[in-house]
PATOR-264971 format. One record per residue (C-alpha): x, y, z; residue in three letters. Coordinates in steps of 0.2 Angstrom, whole numbers, plus 5000, padded with zeros to 4 digits. Each point is the difference from the previous one (the first is absolute). Layout:
// PATOR-264971
XYZALA/...
// end
This chain:
// PATOR-264971
505948595260MET/501950005002SER/500049814998ARG/499050014984VAL/501350134993LEU/501549905005ALA/499249854990VAL/499650124985ALA/501850075000ARG/500949835000GLU/498849934987ASP/500250154989LEU/501949985001ARG/499849814994HIS/498750044987ALA/501050124991LEU/501449874997ARG/498749884992ASP/500449974982ARG/498249954997LEU/499550185005LEU/501350084988TRP/499549884986GLY/498250045002ALA/500450195000THR/501149984984LEU/498649904992LEU/498750145005LEU/501150134992GLY/500449914984LEU/498249954997ILE/499150175005PHE/501250144996LEU/500449974982PRO/498249994995SER/499750165010THR/501550094990ALA/499249954983ASN/498250055004SER/500350165012ALA/499750134986THR/498550104995SER/500249934982GLN/499549835006VAL/498650055012ARG/499550145012PRO/500750005017ALA/498349975008ALA/499849844990GLU/501849955003HIS/500150015019VAL/498649875003PRO/500849884988LEU/501650025010LEU/499049955015ALA/499349854991LEU/501849944996ASP/500650025018LEU/498549915007LEU/500749834994THR/501950045000TYR/500050075017THR/499449835007LEU/501649924994VAL/501050115012VAL/498749985014VAL/500149814999ALA/501950004999ALA/500250115015VAL/498649935011GLY/499649824997TYR/501449935011ALA/499950145013ALA/499349895014VAL/499949834993VAL/501950004995GLY/500550025018GLU/498849875005ARG/500749874987GLU/501850045005ALA/499549995019GLY/500750185003THR/498350065006ASP/500349915016ARG/501750095002LEU/499150174998VAL/498649955011LEU/501249945013GLY/500550185003LEU/498850135007PRO/498850004985ALA/498349934998THR/499349924984ARG/499050164996ARG/501650105001ASP/500849884988LEU/498650024987VAL/499850195002VAL/501850034999GLY/500149894984LYS/498550104993LEU/500950175003LEU/501649954993SER/499349914984ARG/498850154997THR/501450125001ALA/501049904987VAL/498549984988VAL/499550185001VAL/501950064998ALA/500149894984VAL/498450054992VAL/500350185005GLY/501749994991ALA/499249934984VAL/498750145001LEU/501350135002VAL/500949944984VAL/498349994991ALA/499650175006ASP/501650064991ALA/499549924984LEU/498350075002PHE/500750185002LEU/501049984984VAL/498449944991GLY/498750125007TYR/500950145010GLY/499650045018ASP/498150054997ALA/499449835006HIS/501149965015LEU/498550015012ALA/499149874988LEU/501649895000PHE/500350005019TRP/498249975004THR/500249844990MET/501749975009GLY/499250025017ALA/498749884996GLY/501349874994MET/501050025016LEU/498449975010ALA/499749854989TYR/501749935003ALA/499850025018ALA/498349915001VAL/500649864990TRP/501649985011THR/498849995015ALA/499149864991VAL/501649914996THR/500750015018VAL/498349955006GLY/500149844989TYR/501849975005SER/499550005019ALA/498549894997ALA/500849864990PHE/501549885004ASP/500749994983SER/500650134988ARG/499249914985TYR/498350015009ARG/500350195002VAL/500450014981LEU/498549894996GLY/498850115011ALA/500750164991LEU/499749934983VAL/498249945004ALA/499650165008THR/500550104985TYR/499149874989GLY/498450045009VAL/500150195001PHE/501150044986GLY/499350094985VAL/501049904988THR/499349835004VAL/498350075003ASN/499449865012VAL/499050135009TRP/499150064985GLY/499649834993VAL/499649915016VAL/499750115015VAL/499150154993GLU/498649894991PRO/499749915017LEU/499950175009LEU/498850064986ALA/498749875004VAL/499250095015PRO/499850164989PHE/499549934983THR/499449835004GLY/501249934988SER/501949994997VAL/500050134987GLY/501050155003VAL/499650174992PRO/501250084989ALA/501250115009TYR/499450164990GLU/498349985008THR/500649935017ALA/498750035014PRO/500650055017LEU/500049825007TRP/501249944986LEU/501250155003GLN/500049945019VAL/500249824995VAL/501550044989GLU/500950105014ARG/499849855011LEU/501449934990ASN/501550095008PRO/501050014984MET/498550084991GLN/499650115014GLY/501850065001PHE/500150044981PHE/498350095000GLU/500550105015THR/501750054991LEU/499050054984GLN/498950115011TRP/501550085008ALA/500850034983LEU/498450084993ALA/499850115015ALA/501850064998VAL/499650034982GLY/499850024985PRO/498349935000GLY/498649975013THR/499749855011PRO/498649884993GLU/499449945017THR/499850085017GLY/501250015014ALA/499049875010GLY/500449864988LEU/501850064999ALA/500249995019LEU/499149835000PHE/501249934987GLY/501550075011ALA/499349925015GLY/499849834992THR/501850004994PHE/500650055017LEU/499049865008ALA/500849884987PHE/501750045008GLY/499449995018ALA/499049845000VAL/501549884994PRO/501250095012LEU/498849985015TRP/499749814995VAL/501949984998GLY/500350075017LEU/498749895008ARG/500649844992ARG/501850045003PHE/499650035018ASP/499349835002ARG/501249914989ALA/501149865007ASP/501850064996LEU/500949845006THR/500949894988ASP/498749874994GLY/500249854989ALA/499150034983ASP/500249834995GLY/500949934984ALA/500250134986GLY/499749974982ALA/501949964997GLY/499949875014ASP/498549924992ARG/500850014983LEU/501549915007TRP/498949865007ARG/499049984984ALA/501649994989VAL/500749885013ARG/498649884998ARG/500349994981HIS/501949975002THR/500049814998PRO/499150024983ARG/501150144994MET/501649914996GLY/501750084998SER/500549994982GLY/499650064982GLY/499050144993ALA/498449915003SER/500450005018ALA/500450185000GLY/498350044992ALA/499149885013SER/500950105014ARG/499450174994ALA/498349934997TRP/499949945018THR/500650175006VAL/498750084989ALA/498549895007ARG/500550025018ALA/500250194998ASP/498450024991LEU/499049905013ARG/500850115014HIS/500050174991ALA/498149994998VAL/499949995019GLN/501050155002ASN/498950155005TRP/501150124990VAL/499649904984VAL/498249985005ALA/499850185004GLY/500850054983ALA/498749884991VAL/498650085010GLY/500750174996LEU/500049964981LEU/498249955002VAL/499650175009VAL/500950104987LEU/499349924985VAL/498249955003VAL/499350175003PRO/500850074984ASP/499449854990LEU/498350025006TRP/499950184995THR/501149994985GLY/499249864990VAL/498650114994GLU/499850094984VAL/499750195003SER/499650144988GLU/501450024988GLY/500949845005THR/499949844990THR/500049825006ALA/501649974991ASP/500950145009ARG/499349945017VAL/500849834996VAL/501750074995ARG/500050115016ASP/499749855011LEU/501949965003PRO/500350175007LEU/498849955015THR/501249865004PHE/501850074997LEU/500450095016LEU/499149875012PRO/500949864990THR/501750095003LEU/499650015019VAL/499549825000LEU/501749954992ALA/501050105012VAL/499149935015ALA/500149824994VAL/501850014995GLY/501150125010TYR/500249885015ARG/500149844989ALA/501949975003VAL/500650155011VAL/498749955013GLY/500749835002GLU/501850085000ARG/499550125014GLU/499249875011ALA/501449884997GLY/498949864994THR/500950004983ASP/501449915008ARG/498749865007LEU/499349984982VAL/501850004992LEU/500649875013GLY/498949874990LEU/500449944983PRO/499450174993VAL/501150124991THR/499950195000ARG/499450004982ARG/498649885005ASP/499550125014LEU/499950154988VAL/499249914986VAL/498749915011GLY/499650175008LYS/499850094983ALA/498849864994CYS/498950005016SER/499950195001ARG/499650024981VAL/498649875003ALA/499350095014ILE/499950174990ALA/499349924985VAL/498849895010GLY/499350165009ALA/499750094983LEU/499149864991VAL/498450015010PRO/499950194999LEU/500349994981VAL/498649884998THR/498950115011VAL/500450144988ALA/499549904985GLU/498449955008LEU/499650185003LEU/500450044982VAL/498949864994ALA/498550055011VAL/500150194998ARG/500750034983LEU/499249954983PRO/501449894995ASP/501149885011PRO/501650054991HIS/500749835002VAL/501650034990GLY/500450165009ALA/499749915016PHE/501349874996LEU/501250134994ALA/499950125015TRP/499949865012GLY/501549924993SER/500950175001TYR/499650025018LEU/500649835005LEU/501750044990VAL/500150165010PHE/499749925016ALA/501349864997ALA/501350124993ALA/499950125015TRP/499949865013THR/501549914992ALA/501050175001PHE/499550035018VAL/500649825005VAL/501650034991GLY/500350165010VAL/499549905016SER/501449884996ALA/501350134996ALA/499850115016VAL/500349965018SER/498550095009THR/498250024996ARG/500150195000TYR/501350004987ARG/498949894989ALA/498550125002LEU/501150154997ALA/500849924984THR/498249954993VAL/499350175004PHE/501550094992ALA/499949894985THR/498150054998TYR/500450185002VAL/501449994987LEU/499049914987PHE/498350085003SER/499650084983PRO/498750125008SER/500350195000SER/500549995018THR/501349854997GLY/501850024998LEU/499949914983TRP/499050144992ASP/500850145010LEU/501949954997LEU/500349854990VAL/499050044985ARG/500750174998PRO/501849935002LEU/499649874986PHE/499550144989SER/501550115002MET/501249914988PRO/498650004986PHE/499250175003THR/501350105009GLY/498650055013ARG/499749935017PHE/498249974996ALA/498949854995THR/499550014981PRO/498450094998GLU/498449904997GLY/500849835003VAL/498749965014HIS/498550054990ALA/498849864994VAL/500749904986ASN/501750085001VAL/501549905006LEU/501450134994GLY/501649974990PRO/500749834998VAL/501550045012TRP/498850065013TYR/498849854999ARG/501549885004TYR/500850115013LEU/498350035009ASP/499749824999GLY/501449965011LEU/498850055014ASN/499149835005PRO/498450095004ILE/500050084983VAL/500449834993ALA/498649925010LEU/498850134993GLY/500549954982ARG/499749825004MET/498250055005GLN/499850094983ASP/500749854991LEU/498849875009LEU/498550114998LEU/500450034981GLY/500249824997LEU/498349975008ALA/499250134989GLY/499650115014ALA/501150154994GLY/501250054987PRO/501949954999LEU/501050165000TYR/501749935001GLY/501049884989THR/500449825002ALA/501950035005PRO/499450135013LEU/498849885008TYR/501349865000ALA/501250135008TYR/498750045014SER/499749815004VAL/501949985002ALA/500150155011VAL/498649935011VAL/500949835001ALA/501650085005LEU/499250115013PHE/499349845008ALA/501549884998SER/501550115002LEU/499650055019PRO/499749825004LEU/501749954993TYR/500950155008VAL/499049965016GLY/500549825000TYR/501850044996ARG/500150125015ARG/499149885011PHE/501149864995ASP/501650105005ARG/499250085016ALA/500649955017ASP/498549935009LEU/500949975017GLY/
// end
């Protein structure tokens, strides 16, 4: 035990100096706490309704901190070769994994606990101290949730030999079990229903028989949340809707969810060969060889030669990028995230028209498309720079501009190419399941999605060219999204919009009613708010759907032209800045 504690103490000391940890902590606070401050009042909703909603927000936000803290716990030492130094001391492989688990769990629990303390202070201001037991029942559950997910993450970190595989496994796990994506409800539950119903039909939740309640709790995420709701009802106000047996079963499922990956990770790490091995040529070496084969045809003069060089880099990078498992995994994740929602979403229900279903289709794609753009683009240039293979490519008749332009073209082609089949599948579902194929609307929102993917991918590639490490590229992209996210939890809605309003209204508040249907706000507000590229992209969607006859045009021609210009600037300016920084960078 002393060896484990020694590893844990040393790892804790290093983990607390990790900028990724503090960045994730800051991100959690910025996303979660402002929305809590705005809604923690009895005028918005009763405390008994507010506390479960806080838990729902934290279910996803906490995973950002867990992933940042835990994903490199073991595999980071393995990639750096320092695991052999630790294991050369009187410490076993199990000591290393268990020590890492203890230190990373302590960090995650401390971070989430600190956020909960601040949220509790906001809760006290809004509701008083009458509901502290209710709040900290939720808080204890969220600390347990963070600890279990940390065990999963450390288990994956011990099981795999690459940090990217660890991250891929985490994303895939959340995709299967998460309540947002609903792969469990769309795929797994219907299959498990066959022995009980003889079909893939699942009864409505309101009339769920016992077997369905058990099946739902086989999903550890669902089991955790159902158990948490039972505990909150037991504390009061209210009464639990299910028995204690189902609550214990859900809790047991969730604990097993943490124990199994940790056990598998221990076993795999215990049997792993930790000696330095030759992994073969990397993507950068293959890119160099591919460009080298085309060197005699590329020439060395004129603008046409420059275009040829960039095109050669683009073709070589496209061919090898699609063989990269990170890119392939991102495309697979896109399919996993989109197809279940498409299958359940392209269906007219009571009170919902076919036109509304078609107009809402882009919402199914937006977040998965953003994830795809980040995965495809963030390593495009900086990955070559970290590996040193950029110097190999640039040793040929290829300029730095050729490299950036070629990378941008190939990565945009991958993102767009991955979306086209899914958009086509969506239209086929519309044609089969709805009374009208809505061809005009399909062309409009399909074009919008491709523009969305191209703009974000170009932006990410520009960031990749501007920075010197992959982690800075990821941090910059995520910070940009947090800034521009116009949702109620994003900084744009919480800080930027009120700041824009102060010179005109004298109040630090967004003009009332501007986000209601058909209302864009005063002219000054429309243009200032349109500086946000996500808002501008949304207006482009409205423009395309309006021109296709699938919806009204609320804006004016100058406003739409302004939005198109903002989107073009969002895609092109980072590429230019990235090229200029990359052109001046010391690659030695």
